[in-house]
Every structure is written in structure tokens, then in C-alpha cells.
PDB file of N, H, CA, C and O in Angstrom:
ATOM      1  N   MET A   1      76.556  94.788  90.382  1.00  0.00           N
ATOM      2  CA  MET A   1      76.038  94.797  91.715  1.00  0.00           C
ATOM      3  C   MET A   1      76.230  93.428  92.378  1.00  0.00           C
ATOM      4  O   MET A   1      76.475  93.344  93.581  1.00  0.00           O
ATOM      5  N   ALA A   2      76.118  92.371  91.595  1.00  0.00           N
ATOM      6  H   ALA A   2      75.918  92.439  90.617  1.00  0.00           H
ATOM      7  CA  ALA A   2      76.305  91.031  92.146  1.00  0.00           C
ATOM      8  C   ALA A   2      77.742  90.848  92.630  1.00  0.00           C
ATOM      9  O   ALA A   2      77.979  90.206  93.653  1.00  0.00           O
ATOM     10  N   LEU A   3      78.689  91.406  91.902  1.00  0.00           N
ATOM     11  H   LEU A   3      78.497  91.928  91.071  1.00  0.00           H
ATOM     12  CA  LEU A   3      80.090  91.311  92.314  1.00  0.00           C
ATOM     13  C   LEU A   3      80.299  92.024  93.649  1.00  0.00           C
ATOM     14  O   LEU A   3      81.021  91.527  94.513  1.00  0.00           O
ATOM     15  N   LEU A   4      79.673  93.176  93.817  1.00  0.00           N
ATOM     16  H   LEU A   4      79.086  93.579  93.115  1.00  0.00           H
ATOM     17  CA  LEU A   4      79.761  93.911  95.079  1.00  0.00           C
ATOM     18  C   LEU A   4      79.232  93.069  96.232  1.00  0.00           C
ATOM     19  O   LEU A   4      79.812  93.065  97.317  1.00  0.00           O
ATOM     20  N   ALA A   5      78.144  92.365  96.003  1.00  0.00           N
ATOM     21  H   ALA A   5      77.672  92.368  95.121  1.00  0.00           H
ATOM     22  CA  ALA A   5      77.539  91.552  97.055  1.00  0.00           C
ATOM     23  C   ALA A   5      78.391  90.332  97.397  1.00  0.00           C
ATOM     24  O   ALA A   5      78.362  89.862  98.534  1.00  0.00           O
ATOM     25  N   LEU A   6      79.139  89.819  96.440  1.00  0.00           N
ATOM     26  H   LEU A   6      79.162  90.201  95.516  1.00  0.00           H
ATOM     27  CA  LEU A   6      79.910  88.591  96.671  1.00  0.00           C
ATOM     28  C   LEU A   6      81.331  88.824  97.179  1.00  0.00           C
ATOM     29  O   LEU A   6      82.003  87.873  97.576  1.00  0.00           O
ATOM     30  N   LEU A   7      81.796  90.063  97.174  1.00  0.00           N
ATOM     31  H   LEU A   7      81.250  90.837  96.852  1.00  0.00           H
ATOM     32  CA  LEU A   7      83.162  90.329  97.627  1.00  0.00           C
ATOM     33  C   LEU A   7      83.416  89.918  99.080  1.00  0.00           C
ATOM     34  O   LEU A   7      84.469  89.342  99.354  1.00  0.00           O
ATOM     35  N   PRO A   8      82.513  90.180 100.019  1.00  0.00           N
ATOM     36  CA  PRO A   8      82.784  89.723 101.396  1.00  0.00           C
ATOM     37  C   PRO A   8      82.882  88.203 101.505  1.00  0.00           C
ATOM     38  O   PRO A   8      83.689  87.686 102.277  1.00  0.00           O
ATOM     39  N   VAL A   9      82.078  87.501 100.750  1.00  0.00           N
ATOM     40  H   VAL A   9      81.423  87.921 100.122  1.00  0.00           H
ATOM     41  CA  VAL A   9      82.132  86.034 100.761  1.00  0.00           C
ATOM     42  C   VAL A   9      83.479  85.567 100.213  1.00  0.00           C
ATOM     43  O   VAL A   9      84.090  84.641 100.745  1.00  0.00           O
ATOM     44  N   ALA A  10      83.931  86.218  99.145  1.00  0.00           N
ATOM     45  H   ALA A  10      83.434  86.971  98.712  1.00  0.00           H
ATOM     46  CA  ALA A  10      85.237  85.867  98.575  1.00  0.00           C
ATOM     47  C   ALA A  10      86.350  86.127  99.587  1.00  0.00           C
ATOM     48  O   ALA A  10      87.293  85.342  99.690  1.00  0.00           O
ATOM     49  N   GLY A  11      86.245  87.215 100.325  1.00  0.00           N
ATOM     50  H   GLY A  11      85.479  87.853 100.241  1.00  0.00           H
ATOM     51  CA  GLY A  11      87.248  87.518 101.347  1.00  0.00           C
ATOM     52  C   GLY A  11      87.286  86.462 102.437  1.00  0.00           C
ATOM     53  O   GLY A  11      88.361  86.073 102.895  1.00  0.00           O
ATOM     54  N   LEU A  12      86.115  85.998 102.853  1.00  0.00           N
ATOM     55  H   LEU A  12      85.242  86.314 102.481  1.00  0.00           H
ATOM     56  CA  LEU A  12      86.061  84.936 103.867  1.00  0.00           C
ATOM     57  C   LEU A  12      86.674  83.643 103.339  1.00  0.00           C
ATOM     58  O   LEU A  12      87.399  82.957 104.059  1.00  0.00           O
ATOM     59  N   LEU A  13      86.384  83.314 102.087  1.00  0.00           N
ATOM     60  H   LEU A  13      85.796  83.871 101.502  1.00  0.00           H
ATOM     61  CA  LEU A  13      86.944  82.098 101.494  1.00  0.00           C
ATOM     62  C   LEU A  13      88.466  82.181 101.375  1.00  0.00           C
ATOM     63  O   LEU A  13      89.171  81.211 101.655  1.00  0.00           O
ATOM     64  N   ILE A  14      88.961  83.331 100.962  1.00  0.00           N
ATOM     65  H   ILE A  14      88.389  84.119 100.735  1.00  0.00           H
ATOM     66  CA  ILE A  14      90.410  83.503 100.836  1.00  0.00           C
ATOM     67  C   ILE A  14      91.069  83.423 102.212  1.00  0.00           C
ATOM     68  O   ILE A  14      92.106  82.778 102.371  1.00  0.00           O
ATOM     69  N   GLY A  15      90.468  84.076 103.200  1.00  0.00           N
ATOM     70  H   GLY A  15      89.626  84.599 103.070  1.00  0.00           H
ATOM     71  CA  GLY A  15      91.010  84.014 104.560  1.00  0.00           C
ATOM     72  C   GLY A  15      91.037  82.597 105.095  1.00  0.00           C
ATOM     73  O   GLY A  15      92.000  82.193 105.746  1.00  0.00           O
ATOM     74  N   SER A  16      89.987  81.843 104.824  1.00  0.00           N
ATOM     75  H   SER A  16      89.204  82.172 104.294  1.00  0.00           H
ATOM     76  CA  SER A  16      89.945  80.447 105.267  1.00  0.00           C
ATOM     77  C   SER A  16      91.003  79.615 104.552  1.00  0.00           C
ATOM     78  O   SER A  16      91.647  78.764 105.165  1.00  0.00           O
ATOM     79  N   ALA A  17      91.179  79.861 103.263  1.00  0.00           N
ATOM     80  H   ALA A  17      90.656  80.552 102.766  1.00  0.00           H
ATOM     81  CA  ALA A  17      92.183  79.113 102.499  1.00  0.00           C
ATOM     82  C   ALA A  17      93.593  79.390 103.008  1.00  0.00           C
ATOM     83  O   ALA A  17      94.464  78.523 102.940  1.00  0.00           O
ATOM     84  N   LEU A  18      93.812  80.590 103.515  1.00  0.00           N
ATOM     85  H   LEU A  18      93.104  81.294 103.570  1.00  0.00           H
ATOM     86  CA  LEU A  18      95.130  80.941 104.037  1.00  0.00           C
ATOM     87  C   LEU A  18      95.331  80.486 105.479  1.00  0.00           C
ATOM     88  O   LEU A  18      96.418  80.631 106.038  1.00  0.00           O
ATOM     89  N   GLY A  19      94.268  79.932 106.080  1.00  0.00           N
ATOM     90  H   GLY A  19      93.385  79.815 105.626  1.00  0.00           H
ATOM     91  CA  GLY A  19      94.379  79.424 107.436  1.00  0.00           C
ATOM     92  C   GLY A  19      94.161  80.469 108.516  1.00  0.00           C
ATOM     93  O   GLY A  19      94.511  80.235 109.673  1.00  0.00           O
ATOM     94  N   ALA A  20      93.596  81.608 108.170  1.00  0.00           N
ATOM     95  H   ALA A  20      93.312  81.798 107.230  1.00  0.00           H
ATOM     96  CA  ALA A  20      93.409  82.686 109.141  1.00  0.00           C
ATOM     97  C   ALA A  20      92.202  82.462 110.046  1.00  0.00           C
ATOM     98  O   ALA A  20      92.148  83.040 111.132  1.00  0.00           O
ATOM     99  N   GLY A  21      91.252  81.659 109.648  1.00  0.00           N
ATOM    100  H   GLY A  21      91.297  81.189 108.766  1.00  0.00           H
ATOM    101  CA  GLY A  21      90.067  81.407 110.459  1.00  0.00           C
ATOM    102  C   GLY A  21      89.176  82.632 110.639  1.00  0.00           C
ATOM    103  O   GLY A  21      88.857  82.981 111.775  1.00  0.00           O
ATOM    104  N   PRO A  22      88.766  83.291 109.568  1.00  0.00           N
ATOM    105  CA  PRO A  22      87.991  84.527 109.716  1.00  0.00           C
ATOM    106  C   PRO A  22      86.624  84.320 110.373  1.00  0.00           C
ATOM    107  O   PRO A  22      86.153  85.196 111.098  1.00  0.00           O
ATOM    108  N   LEU A  23      85.995  83.197 110.133  1.00  0.00           N
ATOM    109  H   LEU A  23      86.378  82.485 109.543  1.00  0.00           H
ATOM    110  CA  LEU A  23      84.693  82.961 110.761  1.00  0.00           C
ATOM    111  C   LEU A  23      84.826  82.786 112.268  1.00  0.00           C
ATOM    112  O   LEU A  23      83.973  83.252 113.024  1.00  0.00           O
ATOM    113  N   ARG A  24      85.879  82.125 112.707  1.00  0.00           N
ATOM    114  H   ARG A  24      86.572  81.747 112.093  1.00  0.00           H
ATOM    115  CA  ARG A  24      86.115  81.963 114.140  1.00  0.00           C
ATOM    116  C   ARG A  24      86.290  83.330 114.794  1.00  0.00           C
ATOM    117  O   ARG A  24      85.739  83.587 115.864  1.00  0.00           O
ATOM    118  N   VAL A  25      87.054  84.200 114.150  1.00  0.00           N
ATOM    119  H   VAL A  25      87.502  83.991 113.281  1.00  0.00           H
ATOM    120  CA  VAL A  25      87.288  85.537 114.695  1.00  0.00           C
ATOM    121  C   VAL A  25      85.993  86.347 114.680  1.00  0.00           C
ATOM    122  O   VAL A  25      85.653  86.988 115.674  1.00  0.00           O
ATOM    123  N   LEU A  26      85.273  86.323 113.563  1.00  0.00           N
ATOM    124  H   LEU A  26      85.550  85.802 112.756  1.00  0.00           H
ATOM    125  CA  LEU A  26      84.043  87.121 113.444  1.00  0.00           C
ATOM    126  C   LEU A  26      82.953  86.678 114.405  1.00  0.00           C
ATOM    127  O   LEU A  26      82.209  87.508 114.927  1.00  0.00           O
ATOM    128  N   LEU A  27      82.855  85.395 114.637  1.00  0.00           N
ATOM    129  H   LEU A  27      83.459  84.721 114.212  1.00  0.00           H
ATOM    130  CA  LEU A  27      81.738  84.881 115.427  1.00  0.00           C
ATOM    131  C   LEU A  27      82.050  84.665 116.905  1.00  0.00           C
ATOM    132  O   LEU A  27      81.131  84.488 117.705  1.00  0.00           O
ATOM    133  N   HIS A  28      83.335  84.674 117.286  1.00  0.00           N
ATOM    134  H   HIS A  28      84.082  84.818 116.636  1.00  0.00           H
ATOM    135  CA  HIS A  28      83.679  84.304 118.658  1.00  0.00           C
ATOM    136  C   HIS A  28      84.488  85.343 119.421  1.00  0.00           C
ATOM    137  O   HIS A  28      84.965  85.057 120.519  1.00  0.00           O
ATOM    138  N   THR A  29      84.654  86.533 118.874  1.00  0.00           N
ATOM    139  H   THR A  29      84.266  86.766 117.982  1.00  0.00           H
ATOM    140  CA  THR A  29      85.348  87.594 119.604  1.00  0.00           C
ATOM    141  C   THR A  29      84.482  88.850 119.576  1.00  0.00           C
ATOM    142  O   THR A  29      83.759  89.078 118.606  1.00  0.00           O
ATOM    143  N   PRO A  30      84.545  89.659 120.615  1.00  0.00           N
ATOM    144  CA  PRO A  30      83.757  90.896 120.622  1.00  0.00           C
ATOM    145  C   PRO A  30      84.113  91.841 119.471  1.00  0.00           C
ATOM    146  O   PRO A  30      83.229  92.437 118.855  1.00  0.00           O
ATOM    147  N   ALA A  31      85.399  91.974 119.188  1.00  0.00           N
ATOM    148  H   ALA A  31      86.117  91.490 119.688  1.00  0.00           H
ATOM    149  CA  ALA A  31      85.811  92.836 118.080  1.00  0.00           C
ATOM    150  C   ALA A  31      85.305  92.284 116.746  1.00  0.00           C
ATOM    151  O   ALA A  31      84.889  93.041 115.868  1.00  0.00           O
ATOM    152  N   GLY A  32      85.344  90.972 116.607  1.00  0.00           N
ATOM    153  H   GLY A  32      85.681  90.357 117.320  1.00  0.00           H
ATOM    154  CA  GLY A  32      84.853  90.344 115.386  1.00  0.00           C
ATOM    155  C   GLY A  32      83.365  90.551 115.203  1.00  0.00           C
ATOM    156  O   GLY A  32      82.901  90.813 114.094  1.00  0.00           O
ATOM    157  N   MET A  33      82.606  90.433 116.301  1.00  0.00           N
ATOM    158  H   MET A  33      82.983  90.220 117.202  1.00  0.00           H
ATOM    159  CA  MET A  33      81.158  90.665 116.213  1.00  0.00           C
ATOM    160  C   MET A  33      80.871  92.119 115.829  1.00  0.00           C
ATOM    161  O   MET A  33      79.961  92.393 115.047  1.00  0.00           O
ATOM    162  N   GLY A  34      81.646  93.035 116.379  1.00  0.00           N
ATOM    163  H   GLY A  34      82.386  92.812 117.014  1.00  0.00           H
ATOM    164  CA  GLY A  34      81.484  94.448 116.017  1.00  0.00           C
ATOM    165  C   GLY A  34      81.791  94.682 114.553  1.00  0.00           C
ATOM    166  O   GLY A  34      81.062  95.397 113.866  1.00  0.00           O
ATOM    167  N   CYS A  35      82.870  94.078 114.074  1.00  0.00           N
ATOM    168  H   CYS A  35      83.461  93.496 114.632  1.00  0.00           H
ATOM    169  CA  CYS A  35      83.224  94.202 112.654  1.00  0.00           C
ATOM    170  C   CYS A  35      82.159  93.572 111.767  1.00  0.00           C
ATOM    171  O   CYS A  35      81.836  94.099 110.703  1.00  0.00           O
ATOM    172  N   LEU A  36      81.621  92.456 112.205  1.00  0.00           N
ATOM    173  H   LEU A  36      81.883  92.028 113.070  1.00  0.00           H
ATOM    174  CA  LEU A  36      80.563  91.792 111.437  1.00  0.00           C
ATOM    175  C   LEU A  36      79.329  92.675 111.354  1.00  0.00           C
ATOM    176  O   LEU A  36      78.719  92.782 110.290  1.00  0.00           O
ATOM    177  N   LEU A  37      78.956  93.300 112.442  1.00  0.00           N
ATOM    178  H   LEU A  37      79.451  93.213 113.307  1.00  0.00           H
ATOM    179  CA  LEU A  37      77.798  94.179 112.465  1.00  0.00           C
ATOM    180  C   LEU A  37      78.015  95.402 111.576  1.00  0.00           C
ATOM    181  O   LEU A  37      77.172  95.722 110.738  1.00  0.00           O
ATOM    182  N   VAL A  38      79.138  96.078 111.760  1.00  0.00           N
ATOM    183  H   VAL A  38      79.823  95.818 112.440  1.00  0.00           H
ATOM    184  CA  VAL A  38      79.430  97.268 110.951  1.00  0.00           C
ATOM    185  C   VAL A  38      79.575  96.890 109.481  1.00  0.00           C
ATOM    186  O   VAL A  38      79.082  97.604 108.608  1.00  0.00           O
ATOM    187  N   GLY A  39      80.239  95.784 109.202  1.00  0.00           N
ATOM    188  H   GLY A  39      80.639  95.204 109.911  1.00  0.00           H
ATOM    189  CA  GLY A  39      80.391  95.334 107.819  1.00  0.00           C
ATOM    190  C   GLY A  39      79.066  95.000 107.171  1.00  0.00           C
ATOM    191  O   GLY A  39      78.844  95.316 106.002  1.00  0.00           O
ATOM    192  N   GLY A  40      78.184  94.363 107.923  1.00  0.00           N
ATOM    193  H   GLY A  40      78.365  94.107 108.872  1.00  0.00           H
ATOM    194  CA  GLY A  40      76.851  94.054 107.393  1.00  0.00           C
ATOM    195  C   GLY A  40      76.063  95.305 107.080  1.00  0.00           C
ATOM    196  O   GLY A  40      75.391  95.381 106.051  1.00  0.00           O
ATOM    197  N   LEU A  41      76.142  96.294 107.967  1.00  0.00           N
ATOM    198  H   LEU A  41      76.687  96.232 108.803  1.00  0.00           H
ATOM    199  CA  LEU A  41      75.452  97.562 107.716  1.00  0.00           C
ATOM    200  C   LEU A  41      76.026  98.286 106.502  1.00  0.00           C
ATOM    201  O   LEU A  41      75.279  98.817 105.681  1.00  0.00           O
ATOM    202  N   LEU A  42      77.348  98.306 106.390  1.00  0.00           N
ATOM    203  H   LEU A  42      77.955  97.875 107.057  1.00  0.00           H
ATOM    204  CA  LEU A  42      77.975  98.945 105.236  1.00  0.00           C
ATOM    205  C   LEU A  42      77.678  98.198 103.936  1.00  0.00           C
ATOM    206  O   LEU A  42      77.489  98.822 102.892  1.00  0.00           O
ATOM    207  N   GLU A  43      77.638  96.877 103.994  1.00  0.00           N
ATOM    208  H   GLU A  43      77.792  96.370 104.842  1.00  0.00           H
ATOM    209  CA  GLU A  43      77.299  96.071 102.818  1.00  0.00           C
ATOM    210  C   GLU A  43      75.880  96.396 102.359  1.00  0.00           C
ATOM    211  O   GLU A  43      75.640  96.598 101.169  1.00  0.00           O
ATOM    212  N   GLY A  44      74.945  96.446 103.299  1.00  0.00           N
ATOM    213  H   GLY A  44      75.140  96.282 104.266  1.00  0.00           H
ATOM    214  CA  GLY A  44      73.566  96.783 102.959  1.00  0.00           C
ATOM    215  C   GLY A  44      73.452  98.175 102.367  1.00  0.00           C
ATOM    216  O   GLY A  44      72.735  98.378 101.388  1.00  0.00           O
ATOM    217  N   ALA A  45      74.159  99.145 102.957  1.00  0.00           N
ATOM    218  H   ALA A  45      74.742  98.981 103.753  1.00  0.00           H
ATOM    219  CA  ALA A  45      74.132 100.513 102.435  1.00  0.00           C
ATOM    220  C   ALA A  45      74.748 100.569 101.032  1.00  0.00           C
ATOM    221  O   ALA A  45      74.247 101.280 100.161  1.00  0.00           O
ATOM    222  N   GLY A  46      75.826  99.825 100.820  1.00  0.00           N
ATOM    223  H   GLY A  46      76.233  99.248 101.528  1.00  0.00           H
ATOM    224  CA  GLY A  46      76.461  99.804  99.498  1.00  0.00           C
ATOM    225  C   GLY A  46      75.559  99.206  98.437  1.00  0.00           C
ATOM    226  O   GLY A  46      75.495  99.716  97.318  1.00  0.00           O
ATOM    227  N   LEU A  47      74.867  98.141  98.772  1.00  0.00           N
ATOM    228  H   LEU A  47      74.919  97.727  99.681  1.00  0.00           H
ATOM    229  CA  LEU A  47      73.952  97.527  97.808  1.00  0.00           C
ATOM    230  C   LEU A  47      72.774  98.446  97.507  1.00  0.00           C
ATOM    231  O   LEU A  47      72.340  98.548  96.359  1.00  0.00           O
ATOM    232  N   PHE A  48      72.255  99.118  98.540  1.00  0.00           N
ATOM    233  H   PHE A  48      72.608  99.036  99.472  1.00  0.00           H
ATOM    234  CA  PHE A  48      71.169 100.072  98.336  1.00  0.00           C
ATOM    235  C   PHE A  48      71.617 101.206  97.417  1.00  0.00           C
ATOM    236  O   PHE A  48      70.894 101.607  96.505  1.00  0.00           O
ATOM    237  N   TRP A  49      72.815 101.712  97.671  1.00  0.00           N
ATOM    238  H   TRP A  49      73.403 101.387  98.411  1.00  0.00           H
ATOM    239  CA  TRP A  49      73.358 102.811  96.882  1.00  0.00           C
ATOM    240  C   TRP A  49      73.589 102.374  95.432  1.00  0.00           C
ATOM    241  O   TRP A  49      73.243 103.104  94.504  1.00  0.00           O
ATOM    242  N   ALA A  50      74.167 101.198  95.237  1.00  0.00           N
ATOM    243  H   ALA A  50      74.448 100.605  95.992  1.00  0.00           H
ATOM    244  CA  ALA A  50      74.420 100.702  93.881  1.00  0.00           C
ATOM    245  C   ALA A  50      73.111 100.481  93.127  1.00  0.00           C
ATOM    246  O   ALA A  50      73.014 100.793  91.940  1.00  0.00           O
ATOM    247  N   ARG A  51      72.100  99.941  93.819  1.00  0.00           N
ATOM    248  H   ARG A  51      72.179  99.687  94.783  1.00  0.00           H
ATOM    249  CA  ARG A  51      70.803  99.730  93.177  1.00  0.00           C
ATOM    250  C   ARG A  51      70.189 101.061  92.759  1.00  0.00           C
ATOM    251  O   ARG A  51      69.593 101.174  91.688  1.00  0.00           O
ATOM    252  N   ARG A  52      70.341 102.057  93.613  1.00  0.00           N
ATOM    253  H   ARG A  52      70.825 101.965  94.483  1.00  0.00           H
ATOM    254  CA  ARG A  52      69.807 103.385  93.303  1.00  0.00           C
ATOM    255  C   ARG A  52      70.509 103.986  92.081  1.00  0.00           C
ATOM    256  O   ARG A  52      69.861 104.582  91.220  1.00  0.00           O
ATOM    257  N   ILE A  53      71.823 103.829  92.010  1.00  0.00           N
ATOM    258  H   ILE A  53      72.350 103.345  92.709  1.00  0.00           H
ATOM    259  CA  ILE A  53      72.588 104.345  90.861  1.00  0.00           C
ATOM    260  C   ILE A  53      72.148 103.648  89.580  1.00  0.00           C
ATOM    261  O   ILE A  53      71.958 104.297  88.551  1.00  0.00           O
ATOM    262  N   VAL A  54      71.983 102.319  89.639  1.00  0.00           N
ATOM    263  H   VAL A  54      72.137 101.791  90.475  1.00  0.00           H
ATOM    264  CA  VAL A  54      71.572 101.565  88.456  1.00  0.00           C
ATOM    265  C   VAL A  54      70.186 102.000  88.002  1.00  0.00           C
ATOM    266  O   VAL A  54      69.958 102.193  86.808  1.00  0.00           O
ATOM    267  N   ARG A  55      69.267 102.155  88.934  1.00  0.00           N
ATOM    268  H   ARG A  55      69.453 101.999  89.904  1.00  0.00           H
ATOM    269  CA  ARG A  55      67.906 102.572  88.575  1.00  0.00           C
ATOM    270  C   ARG A  55      67.887 103.966  87.968  1.00  0.00           C
ATOM    271  O   ARG A  55      67.131 104.215  87.028  1.00  0.00           O
ATOM    272  N   GLN A  56      68.699 104.878  88.483  1.00  0.00           N
ATOM    273  H   GLN A  56      69.313 104.676  89.246  1.00  0.00           H
ATOM    274  CA  GLN A  56      68.764 106.217  87.915  1.00  0.00           C
ATOM    275  C   GLN A  56      69.363 106.183  86.514  1.00  0.00           C
ATOM    276  O   GLN A  56      68.940 106.932  85.634  1.00  0.00           O
ATOM    277  N   GLY A  57      70.345 105.317  86.312  1.00  0.00           N
ATOM    278  H   GLY A  57      70.688 104.709  87.028  1.00  0.00           H
ATOM    279  CA  GLY A  57      70.946 105.182  84.995  1.00  0.00           C
ATOM    280  C   GLY A  57      69.981 104.604  83.977  1.00  0.00           C
ATOM    281  O   GLY A  57      69.986 105.009  82.815  1.00  0.00           O
ATOM    282  N   GLU A  58      69.155 103.662  84.401  1.00  0.00           N
ATOM    283  H   GLU A  58      69.151 103.332  85.345  1.00  0.00           H
ATOM    284  CA  GLU A  58      68.182 103.071  83.492  1.00  0.00           C
ATOM    285  C   GLU A  58      67.107 104.087  83.122  1.00  0.00           C
ATOM    286  O   GLU A  58      66.607 104.061  81.998  1.00  0.00           O
ATOM    287  N   GLY A  59      66.748 104.962  84.018  1.00  0.00           N
ATOM    288  H   GLY A  59      67.154 104.984  84.932  1.00  0.00           H
ATOM    289  CA  GLY A  59      65.702 105.934  83.765  1.00  0.00           C
ATOM    290  C   GLY A  59      66.138 107.084  82.887  1.00  0.00           C
ATOM    291  O   GLY A  59      65.291 107.756  82.298  1.00  0.00           O
ATOM    292  N   SER A  60      67.443 107.334  82.778  1.00  0.00           N
ATOM    293  H   SER A  60      68.131 106.787  83.256  1.00  0.00           H
ATOM    294  CA  SER A  60      67.900 108.492  82.013  1.00  0.00           C
ATOM    295  C   SER A  60      68.058 108.213  80.522  1.00  0.00           C
ATOM    296  O   SER A  60      68.263 109.145  79.745  1.00  0.00           O
ATOM    297  N   CYS A  61      67.967 106.959  80.110  1.00  0.00           N
ATOM    298  H   CYS A  61      67.801 106.202  80.742  1.00  0.00           H
ATOM    299  CA  CYS A  61      68.151 106.627  78.691  1.00  0.00           C
ATOM    300  C   CYS A  61      66.928 106.937  77.866  1.00  0.00           C
ATOM    301  O   CYS A  61      66.927 106.713  76.655  1.00  0.00           O
TER     302      CYS A  61
END
């Protein structure tokens, strides 16, 4: 689950290392803000879903 949570951060770091400026795009363009919002919502839903799967797996043993 921790790896799932850190993947977006890794993507931002890789984009910055390549010179793409992902933070500039995400924070200073309307499309970037929309992507940031949708991505944040999807990230939260993914973490909730993964936590639920882990808890169900722990309870079945």
C-alpha cells in the first residue's frame, strides 16, 4: 500500500529530472489543476480500496 501511495511522488520526481516541469504544469494551468484534482481523488479512492482489501485479507485467516 505504501508503494501505491508513493507512485505519484515518484512520477513527479522523474518528470522533474527529465526537465518536464510537472509541478509548474499542475499548479499553473487549468488543465493541470483539473488533473491534480482528479488524480488526488483517484489516489484517495485507490488507497481506501487497497486498505479495505488488506483488512479483508487479514480477517479471513
